C-alpha positions, 0 to 999 in steps of 0.5 A: 061598330054598335052604337050604345054609350052615352056621350056628352054634347057640346052645349054652345049656340049653333053658329050663324055664319055659313061657309060654302058648300064644299068648302074645307071646314075640318082640320082634317078630312077624317074629322068630318068623314062622311062630309069629306067623302060626299064632297070628295070620292063619294060626291056621285052619291051626294043628295043636296039641299043647301049645304047638306049632303047626305047618302041615299037612304039605302046606301047609308045613314049618314047625313053630312052637316057643316062644321058650323051648322046654322038654323037654316041648315036644320031647317033644310035638314027638316024639309029633306027628311020630312016628319018622322025622318031620321039620319046619323051624324059621324064625328059630331057633338053639337046638339040639334035644335029642341025640337029634334029628337035624339034617337042615340048617342055613343062614343067611338074610337077612330083608328088608322093605318100605322103599319098593317101587314096588308096582304091578299087572302086566297080564301076571300072572294069579292062580294057582288050585288047578288050576294046581298041577301046573305050580306044582310042576313049575317049583318042581322046576326052579327050587328057590326053596324049599319049595312043597307041593300046599296052599301055595297056600292060604297066600295069592295066587300070581301067574304069567306064561305064555308060549305057554300054559305057566307060566314064572314066579311069585311069592306069599304064604307066612307072614303074621305080624300086619301083614305078609305074606311073599313067597315061591316067586319063581321063573323058568324058566331059559330065560325068565330075564333078563327082569325077569319075577320082579321084576314078579311081586314088585312085583304081590304086594307091591301085593296085600299093601299093599292090605290093610294089610300090610307085605311081607317076604321071606327070601333065602339069605345066599349067594344074591347075585343075589336079594338085589341084586334085592330091594335094587334093588326097595326092600327093606332088610335087617331081620336075619340069620335062621336056618333049621334042619330036624330029624328024629326018629330011626326008633328014637326012643321019647320018651313024654310030652308033653301033648295 
């Protein structure tokens, strides 16, 4: 999904009470999907400082704050990132401290499987690390959302080739317990309108279901064409969610935090 729309941020003060690392803090694993994933099936990716968790920066931009972040948690984030460091938060509305810069605010919709006709696709091929240069090029041309050199390690990615060139792809991103996100759904502009994205979404969903997980995905709230596609395939909207990008200014110096 692209991150363009402004969204409101809650103005309540950041709480001071802390919950232990790994304790279930969200009402549902999809409410704080990055944290649910990094304390669950994606724990092997987790980089930790105090109560903070994040994916390696060449895998995914998401940092996982607790649902009740304290000043100490933000100090840990500053120490983890260093001056000028940035990260993204999924499903989060509480504002950062005043000395952090908000780089983007966006509103999105979260969808879950509500009767997908998931099935394999004969033309889809499983992509490997050798395909990453082509995947990065396709992402650069189509802008489906964050994709980095090691994002492919997050799960299965499928692609369709025409004339030997990669023209469409989709794959797996965050894995909260019992769920897997479908992401990086994109088609080269000259091959759009052929149903390739829909076919790949159903093929990826088939693999997710085969291991007992529920497929879910996100779309930008203003991406009406993607929303129509996902609803036509059998996804239903679960919730309105939010995405926030923040950056620690270069001159910031916030000592403290825990290791």
